[in-house]
C-alpha positions in Angstrom: 52.2 -21.5 115.6 48.8 -21.2 114.9 49.6 -19.9 112.1 51.7 -22.2 111.0 49.3 -25.0 112.0 46.7 -23.5 109.7 48.4 -23.2 106.9 49.8 -26.7 106.6 46.1 -27.8 107.5 44.2 -25.6 105.4 45.3 -27.4 101.7 44.9 -30.8 103.3 41.3 -32.5 102.6 40.0 -34.0 105.9 37.0 -36.8 105.8 34.7 -36.0 108.8 33.4 -39.0 110.4 30.3 -39.3 111.9 30.0 -40.3 115.9 28.2 -43.7 114.4 28.4 -45.2 110.9 24.9 -46.3 110.9 25.3 -48.8 108.1 28.4 -50.8 110.0 25.9 -50.7 113.3 23.0 -52.1 111.4 24.9 -54.9 109.9 26.3 -55.5 114.1 23.0 -55.7 115.1 21.9 -58.6 112.1 25.0 -60.4 113.4 24.5 -59.9 117.2 20.9 -61.6 116.9 22.0 -64.1 114.7 20.8 -67.8 116.3 24.2 -68.8 115.5 25.7 -66.0 117.1 23.1 -65.1 120.3 24.9 -67.7 123.1 28.5 -66.8 121.8 30.3 -65.1 124.4 30.2 -61.3 124.6 34.0 -61.4 124.3 34.2 -62.7 120.6 31.2 -60.7 119.4 33.0 -58.0 120.3 36.3 -59.2 119.1 34.8 -59.5 116.2 33.2 -56.5 115.8 36.6 -54.8 116.6 38.1 -56.7 113.7 35.1 -54.7 111.4 37.1 -51.7 112.4 34.2 -50.4 114.5 34.3 -47.6 117.4 34.1 -48.4 121.0 31.0 -46.5 120.5 29.9 -48.3 117.7 30.4 -51.3 119.1 28.0 -50.1 122.5 25.1 -49.0 119.9 25.1 -52.2 118.4 25.0 -54.6 121.8 22.4 -52.0 122.9 20.0 -51.9 119.7 20.9 -55.7 119.5 19.7 -56.0 123.2 16.6 -54.3 122.2 15.5 -55.6 118.9 13.5 -58.6 118.2 15.0 -62.4 118.0 14.3 -64.2 114.4 13.2 -67.6 115.1 16.0 -70.5 114.1 15.3 -72.0 111.1 14.7 -75.7 112.6 15.1 -76.7 108.9 19.1 -76.1 109.2 19.3 -77.4 112.4 16.9 -80.3 112.9 16.1 -82.0 109.9 17.7 -85.4 108.5 17.3 -86.5 105.0 17.3 -90.5 104.7 16.4 -93.1 102.8 15.0 -96.7 103.6 14.4 -99.7 101.1 14.6 -97.0 98.5 12.0 -94.2 99.8 13.3 -90.8 100.2 12.4 -89.5 103.6 12.5 -87.0 106.5 12.8 -86.4 109.7 11.9 -82.7 111.1 11.5 -81.5 114.7 10.6 -85.1 115.7 8.3 -85.9 113.1 8.6 -88.4 110.3 7.9 -87.6 106.7 7.1 -90.0 104.0 6.7 -88.3 101.0 5.2 -91.6 99.0 5.8 -95.6 99.7 5.1 -98.0 97.0 4.5 -101.4 97.0 8.1 -103.5 97.0 6.3 -106.2 94.5 3.6 -104.6 92.7 2.7 -107.4 90.4 0.7 -108.5 93.6 -2.8 -108.2 94.0 -4.1 -104.6 95.6 -4.7 -106.1 99.4 -1.4 -107.7 99.0 0.5 -104.5 97.6 -1.4 -102.8 101.0 -0.2 -105.5 103.4 3.4 -104.3 101.5 3.0 -101.3 102.1 1.5 -100.9 105.8 4.5 -103.9 106.8 7.5 -101.4 105.2 5.8 -98.5 107.4 6.2 -100.3 110.3 9.3 -101.1 110.0 10.4 -97.5 109.6 8.8 -96.3 112.4 10.1 -99.5 114.5 13.7 -98.3 112.8 13.2 -95.0 114.9 11.7 -95.8 118.0 8.4 -95.0 116.9 4.5 -97.3 115.7 1.6 -96.5 113.8 0.0 -95.7 117.6 2.3 -92.0 116.9 1.0 -91.4 113.7 -0.3 -88.2 113.2 -1.8 -88.6 109.3 -2.2 -91.0 106.4 -3.3 -90.6 102.8 -3.6 -93.9 100.6 -3.8 -93.0 97.6 -5.3 -95.9 95.0 -6.1 -96.4 91.3 -9.6 -96.5 91.9 -12.0 -95.8 94.8 -14.8 -97.5 93.6 -12.6 -100.9 92.8 -9.8 -100.7 95.4 -11.2 -99.4 98.6 -13.9 -101.7 99.2 -11.1 -104.3 98.8 -8.4 -102.4 101.3 -10.7 -101.0 103.7 -11.0 -103.9 106.3 -7.0 -104.2 105.9 -6.8 -100.8 107.2 -9.2 -101.0 109.8 -7.6 -104.1 111.1 -4.0 -102.7 110.8 -4.6 -99.1 112.7 -6.2 -100.7 115.5 -4.9 -98.3 118.3 -7.6 -95.9 119.5 -6.3 -92.7 118.6 -5.8 -93.5 114.7 -4.3 -90.9 112.3 -6.0 -88.2 110.0 -6.6 -90.8 107.6 -7.9 -89.4 103.8 -8.2 -91.4 100.5 -7.6 -90.7 97.3 -7.6 -91.7 93.7 -4.7 -91.1 91.6 -2.4 -92.3 88.7 -0.2 -93.7 91.2 3.1 -94.3 89.0 3.7 -95.5 85.2 4.1 -98.7 86.5 0.5 -100.1 85.1 0.5 -103.0 88.0 0.9 -100.4 91.0 -2.5 -99.8 92.7 -1.6 -98.8 95.7 0.4 -95.5 97.4 1.1 -94.3 100.8 2.2 -91.2 102.5 1.8 -90.5 106.0 3.8 -88.6 109.2 4.7 -90.0 112.6 6.0 -88.4 115.7 9.6 -90.3 116.2 
């Protein structure tokens, strides 16, 4: 019987499988520590790996390695960022932080002080829309056409507007604000919401 079996097997080609297919186990570990998968039920994880034709030994090894592996931080951008628009201004809310790239006046034909007042009013409206206030501003950047000409006119209005004791980080910049020659003021800011 042994001779018969040996002669049949002699002409056949066999692939010897390793106990553990390392590439498959490594991929399974990356799958198991993925933030979207970490909290899934163990039975679902095992079912998924079995569907990938992993052996019980490979699954056990992947689970053991995943337990010891450093967990990647979840990407807050994927989960906690909203891209929004308010009066033609694009902004983002990310992890409880409202971020506005730049906000200009609604009517740039007005003088510099009126332009700033318009922008400050728009900031308050946007903060209010998200149950926040200027007291929760973290940083403000004020852009103007000419610091020498515009800032002396604007400084008083800025200081009156930002009356809270915890004023935000504040900086002023001289910049060509837009192709619109009348616009003299723009603001970018961050605030807690």
